[in-house]
C-alpha positions in Angstrom: 19.3 -52.1 55.6 22.4 -50.8 53.9 21.1 -51.9 50.6 17.8 -50.0 51.1 19.8 -46.8 52.0 21.9 -47.2 48.8 18.7 -47.6 46.8 17.1 -44.5 48.3 20.3 -42.5 47.6 20.3 -43.8 44.0 16.6 -42.8 43.6 17.3 -39.4 45.0 20.3 -38.9 42.7 18.2 -39.9 39.8 15.5 -37.4 40.8 18.1 -34.6 41.2 19.6 -35.5 37.8 16.1 -35.4 36.2 15.3 -32.1 37.8 18.6 -30.7 36.7 18.0 -32.0 33.2 14.6 -30.3 33.1 16.0 -27.0 34.3 18.8 -27.2 31.8 16.3 -28.0 29.0 14.1 -25.1 30.1 17.0 -22.7 30.0 18.3 -24.1 26.7 14.8 -23.6 25.2 14.6 -20.1 26.7 18.0 -19.3 25.2 16.9 -20.5 21.8 13.7 -18.5 22.0 15.6 -15.4 23.0 18.2 -16.0 20.3 15.4 -16.3 17.6 13.7 -13.2 18.9 17.0 -11.3 18.8 17.7 -12.5 15.3 14.2 -11.5 14.2 14.6 -8.1 15.8 17.9 -7.6 14.2 16.6 -8.6 10.8 13.6 -6.3 11.2 15.9 -3.4 12.2 18.1 -4.1 9.2 15.3 -4.2 6.7 13.8 -1.0 8.1 17.2 0.8 7.6 17.3 -0.6 4.1 13.8 0.8 3.4 15.0 4.2 4.7 18.1 3.9 2.4 15.9 3.2 -0.6 13.7 6.2 0.2 16.8 8.4 0.5 17.8 7.3 -3.0 14.4 7.8 -4.4 13.9 11.2 -2.7 17.2 12.6 -4.1 16.9 11.1 -7.6 13.2 11.7 -8.6 12.6 12.5 -12.2 10.8 15.7 -13.0 7.4 15.8 -14.7 8.9 17.2 -18.0 11.1 14.2 -18.5 10.2 11.2 -20.5 10.6 7.9 -18.6 13.2 6.5 -20.9 15.3 9.7 -20.5 14.9 9.6 -16.8 16.0 6.0 -16.5 19.0 6.7 -18.7 20.1 9.4 -16.3 19.6 7.2 -13.3 16.5 9.0 -12.1 13.4 7.3 -10.8 9.8 7.7 -12.2 6.6 7.0 -10.3 5.5 4.7 -13.1 3.8 2.0 -10.9 6.1 -0.7 -12.4 8.3 -3.2 -10.5 12.0 -2.4 -10.2 14.9 -3.9 -8.4 18.1 -2.4 -6.9 20.8 -3.9 -4.8 22.1 -2.4 -1.5 25.1 -4.3 0.0 24.1 -7.3 -2.1 20.6 -7.2 -0.8 17.9 -7.3 -3.5 15.2 -4.7 -2.9 12.1 -4.9 -5.1 9.9 -1.9 -5.2 7.0 -0.1 -6.9 6.8 3.7 -6.8 3.5 5.5 -7.3 2.3 9.1 -7.1 -1.0 9.4 -5.2 -2.0 12.3 -7.4 -2.7 9.8 -10.1 -5.5 8.3 -8.2 -9.1 9.1 -7.2 -9.3 10.8 -3.8 -12.1 9.5 -1.6 -12.5 12.8 0.1 -11.7 15.4 -2.6 -12.8 13.9 -5.9 -16.3 14.7 -7.3 -19.0 12.1 -6.4 -19.5 11.4 -10.1 -15.8 10.6 -10.6 -16.0 8.0 -7.8 -19.3 6.6 -9.3 -17.6 6.2 -12.8 -14.7 4.2 -11.3 -17.0 2.0 -9.2 -19.2 1.3 -12.2 -16.2 0.4 -14.3 -14.8 -2.0 -11.6 -18.0 -3.7 -10.9 -18.7 -4.1 -14.7 -15.5 -6.1 -14.9 -17.0 -8.5 -12.4 -20.4 -8.6 -14.2 -22.3 -6.5 -11.6 -25.1 -4.1 -12.7 -24.6 -0.3 -12.6 -27.2 0.0 -9.8 -24.8 -1.8 -7.5 -22.2 0.9 -8.1 -24.8 3.6 -7.2 -25.6 1.8 -3.9 -21.9 1.5 -3.1 -21.3 5.2 -3.8 -24.2 6.1 -1.5 -22.7 3.9 1.3 -19.3 5.6 0.8 -21.0 9.1 1.0 -23.0 8.0 4.1 -19.8 6.8 5.7 -18.1 10.2 5.4 -21.0 12.7 5.8 -21.8 14.2 9.1 -25.5 13.2 9.4 -27.1 9.9 10.3 -29.6 9.8 7.4 -29.0 6.9 5.0 -29.2 7.5 1.3 -31.0 5.0 -1.0 -29.0 1.8 -0.7 -26.5 3.4 1.6 -25.8 2.7 5.3 -25.5 4.6 8.6 -25.0 3.7 12.2 -28.0 1.4 12.4 -26.5 -0.9 9.8 -23.0 -1.1 11.3 -24.3 -1.5 14.9 -25.7 -4.9 13.8 -22.3 -6.2 13.0 -20.1 -8.1 15.3 -18.1 -6.4 16.6 -20.4 -3.4 16.3 -19.1 0.0 15.2 -20.5 3.3 13.8 -19.9 5.3 10.6 -16.9 7.7 10.6 -19.1 10.7 9.8 -15.9 12.4 8.6 -13.2 12.1 5.9 -11.5 8.8 5.2 -8.3 8.5 7.1 -7.0 5.7 5.0 -8.0 3.6 1.9 -8.3 0.5 4.2 -11.2 2.2 5.8 -13.3 1.2 2.8 -13.3 -2.3 4.1 -15.7 -1.1 6.9 -18.2 0.4 4.4 -21.3 -1.5 3.7 -21.1 -3.4 0.4 -17.3 -3.3 0.0 -15.9 -6.9 -0.1 -12.4 -8.1 0.2 -12.5 -9.0 -3.5 -13.5 -5.5 -4.5 -10.8 -4.0 -2.3 -7.9 -6.2 -2.9 -9.0 -7.2 -6.5 -9.0 -10.3 -8.6 -8.0 -11.2 -12.1 -10.6 -10.7 -14.7 -10.6 -12.1 -18.2 -13.0 -11.7 -21.1 -13.4 -13.1 -24.6 -11.4 -11.6 -27.3 -12.9 -9.5 -30.1 -12.3 -8.7 -33.7 -9.9 -10.9 -35.5 -9.2 -13.1 -32.5 -10.5 -16.6 -32.3 -13.8 -17.2 -30.5 -12.2 -19.0 -27.7 -9.4 -16.6 -27.1 -9.4 -14.4 -24.0 -7.7 -11.1 -23.3 -6.6 -9.8 -19.9 -8.7 -6.9 -18.6 -7.3 -6.9 -15.1 -4.7 -9.7 -15.1 -3.0 -8.5 -11.9 -6.2 -8.5 -9.9 -5.9 -4.9 -8.9 -8.7 -3.5 -6.7 -9.9 -0.4 -5.0 -6.8 -0.1 -2.9 -4.7 0.5 -6.0 -6.8 3.2 -7.6 -8.3 5.2 -4.7 -6.4 7.4 -2.2 -6.8 9.9 0.6 -3.6 11.8 -0.3 -4.6 13.6 -3.6 -5.3 17.0 -2.1 -6.3 18.7 -5.3 -8.9 16.1 -6.1 -7.9 16.1 -9.8 -6.2 13.1 -11.3 -2.8 13.6 -12.9 -2.9 11.4 -16.0 0.9 10.8 -16.2 0.8 9.1 -12.8 -2.6 7.3 -13.1 -2.5 3.4 -12.9 -3.3 1.7 -16.2 -6.3 0.1 -14.7 -7.8 3.5 -13.7 -7.2 4.9 -17.2 -8.9 1.9 -18.7 -11.9 2.3 -16.4 -12.5 6.0 -16.9 -10.8 6.8 -20.3 -11.6 10.4 -21.0 -14.7 10.6 -18.9 -13.3 12.8 -16.2 -11.1 15.9 -16.3 -7.4 15.1 -15.7 -4.2 17.1 -15.6 -0.8 16.8 -17.0 2.1 16.4 -14.5 4.0 19.4 -15.8 1.1 21.7 -15.3 -0.2 20.4 -11.9 -0.4 22.9 -9.0 2.6 22.6 -6.7 5.0 21.4 -9.3 8.3 23.2 -9.3 8.3 25.8 -12.1 4.7 25.2 -13.1 3.4 28.4 -11.5 6.1 30.7 -12.8 6.3 29.3 -16.3 9.9 28.2 -15.9 11.3 24.9 -17.0 11.9 22.3 -14.3 15.6 21.3 -13.9 16.4 17.7 -14.3 17.0 16.0 -10.9 15.1 18.8 -9.1 12.8 17.5 -6.4 9.1 17.5 -7.3 7.0 19.1 -4.6 3.4 18.8 -3.6 2.6 15.1 -3.9 2.5 12.1 -1.6 4.3 9.1 -3.0 3.5 5.5 -2.3 6.2 2.8 -2.3 5.6 -0.9 -2.1 8.8 -2.6 -1.0 9.7 -6.2 -0.7 13.0 -7.3 1.0 13.2 -11.1 1.3 10.0 -12.1 3.1 9.3 -8.7 4.5 6.8 -6.4 2.8 6.4 -2.6 3.4 4.0 0.0 2.2 5.3 3.5 2.8 3.5 6.8 2.0 6.1 9.6 1.9 7.0 13.0 0.6 10.4 14.2 -0.6 11.9 17.0 1.5 13.8 17.5 4.8 12.5 15.6 7.8 10.4 17.5 10.4 10.8 16.9 14.1 8.3 14.4 15.5 6.9 14.7 19.1 9.7 17.1 20.0 12.5 14.9 18.7 15.2 16.5 16.5 15.1 15.9 12.8 17.2 12.9 11.6 18.2 14.8 8.5 16.7 12.4 6.0 15.5 13.9 2.7 12.0 12.6 3.0 9.0 12.8 5.4 7.1 9.6 6.2 3.3 10.1 6.0 2.4 6.5 6.8 4.5 3.4 7.4 3.1 -0.1 7.2 5.1 -3.2 8.0 4.1 -6.7 7.0 1.9 -5.0 4.3 -0.1 -6.8 1.7 2.4 -7.0 -1.2 1.5 -5.5 -4.6 0.5 -8.2 -7.1 3.3 -7.0 -9.4 5.9 -8.0 -6.8 4.5 -11.5 -6.4 4.3 -13.1 -9.8 5.9 -10.9 -12.4 9.5 -10.6 -13.6 11.3 -7.6 -12.1 12.8 -5.2 -14.5 
């Protein structure tokens, strides 16, 4: 009898030890999860502050339109040249690309014919007929017009309601470039882009190919919703856009663009003086984190009743875990 009691006690002790082990394992696992979450939150907070630090540097050291890029870089000023650059903050490498949205085609303000020319050029690179560009333009116009009457080859609510999940056309201005992905006929390949090669010409060998769009740039890199004037500033235009349109549309020079300091009063712009009037777009890569920030230089404005934080820039749009720019993925940083 005594032996049975000892056996029962032993089984009970083993059960208690097992339960205690499971509880300890649960709390250890919970602690590990919380530690990882805390580490990720801290890392995210750190990279956000590094992005803000980068924007502070850019906002206070922007080159003016009258400066040549080589002169600007020599003076430690930054140019929205659309090329990759790297700086170090506290031994952290920050890769970034700075663009001026006034160098792109505005989906809401640009003339329809300008949008058509760009679409034709892009689709021609992919071997598509001009008629497809016309249909795509009509779909874009249908998306933003206020009526529900589809143009030839376009699309209105009836088309989008057949999709799953169903939705309707905006019937208003584009709020972001990404909205193009909702438009009938716009594919991910068109929007994000793909590399295009073609056979060389002239003295090149028959089998040689030359890069037309080696980075695979797409619609998201040449369209915008932040070019209020609707006119493209040639100095800030991406190389792909210039290749597509050439001299087919009217463009401005940066130094004469409306809103530029000194442009309206015929006075020279001082080196290092902030350039007003344009929204800048910055692709930023810090470690494995990617950001895409639309911003304007100038003092911060209060948001939702909160006091200004005193930063020398205003964020127009902030995107974390953004799609990185192709330049930051495979090319050597200058």
